[in-house]
C-alpha positions in Angstrom: 0.0 0.0 0.0 1.4 3.4 -0.9 2.2 5.8 1.9 -0.2 8.4 0.5 -3.1 5.8 0.6 -2.2 4.8 4.2 -2.3 8.5 5.2 -5.8 8.9 3.7 -7.0 5.7 5.5 -5.5 6.9 8.8 -7.1 10.3 8.4 -10.5 8.8 7.7 -10.2 6.5 10.8 -9.3 9.5 13.0 -12.2 11.5 11.7 -14.6 8.6 12.3 -13.3 7.2 15.6 -11.1 10.0 17.0 -8.1 7.6 16.8 -6.7 4.8 14.6 -8.3 1.5 15.7 -6.0 -1.5 16.0 -2.8 0.3 16.8 -1.1 -1.1 19.8 0.0 0.8 22.9 2.7 -0.6 25.2 1.6 1.8 27.9 4.9 3.4 28.3 7.2 6.0 26.7 10.7 4.6 25.8 14.1 6.3 26.2 17.3 5.3 24.5 20.5 5.6 26.6 23.1 4.9 24.0 26.2 6.7 25.3 28.0 7.3 28.5 27.2 11.1 28.6 23.5 10.4 28.4 23.7 7.7 31.0 25.5 10.2 33.3 22.8 12.8 32.7 20.1 10.4 33.8 22.3 8.9 36.6 22.2 5.4 35.0 24.9 2.8 35.1 23.9 0.8 32.0 23.3 1.6 28.4 20.0 0.4 26.8 16.4 1.2 26.4 14.5 2.4 29.5 10.9 3.1 30.4 10.9 6.9 30.7 7.2 7.3 31.7 4.4 4.9 32.3 1.2 6.0 30.5 -1.1 2.9 30.8 0.6 -0.2 32.2 0.2 -2.0 35.4 3.5 -4.0 35.1 6.1 -1.6 33.7 7.7 1.0 35.9 9.6 4.2 35.2 13.3 3.4 35.2 12.9 -0.2 34.1 15.6 -1.2 31.5 14.2 -3.5 28.9 16.5 -6.4 28.3 14.5 -8.5 25.9 11.1 -8.6 24.2 9.6 -12.0 23.4 13.1 -13.6 23.7 14.9 -11.1 21.5 17.6 -9.0 23.2 17.1 -5.2 22.6 19.1 -2.1 23.3 17.2 0.6 21.5 13.6 1.8 21.4 13.4 1.2 17.6 14.3 -2.5 18.2 11.4 -2.7 20.7 9.0 -1.0 18.4 10.1 -3.2 15.4 9.4 -6.4 17.4 6.0 -5.1 18.6 4.9 -4.3 15.0 4.2 -8.0 14.4 1.7 -8.1 17.3 -1.9 -6.9 17.6 -4.1 -5.5 20.3 -4.8 -8.1 23.0 -1.6 -10.1 22.4 0.5 -10.9 25.4 4.2 -10.3 25.0 7.0 -11.4 27.4 9.4 -8.7 28.5 12.6 -9.2 30.6 13.4 -6.0 32.5 15.9 -5.0 35.0 14.4 -3.1 37.9 16.8 -1.9 40.6 19.0 -4.9 41.1 16.4 -7.5 40.0 15.7 -9.1 36.7 12.0 -9.6 36.2 9.9 -11.5 33.6 6.7 -9.5 32.8 3.8 -10.5 30.6 2.3 -7.4 29.0 -1.0 -7.4 27.3 -0.9 -4.9 24.4 -3.8 -2.4 24.5 -5.3 -0.3 21.8 -3.7 3.2 21.4 -6.4 5.9 21.7 
């Protein structure tokens, strides 16, 4: 599908529903910490992708570092988003996160972005 056609379809859905149905929402904003200076700025010890802000999740916490998504190691927000593109609303995805000094396995149900 051409980009122009997708934009028209998205625009029609926004007009009709007020949002684009079927788009997933992790329930959190992601933050890439990809260099030492950025890590120092945020007072973090490890590079990787972090939860910057929780918007709609009962499992994720601000400050969590995402280690893997559905068994695939990740180090950037774009890697997380790329993996999640193959899922749909209602799917349950396994996340491994580091929180404080603990490694946790979380099952996150993807919600619809509104």
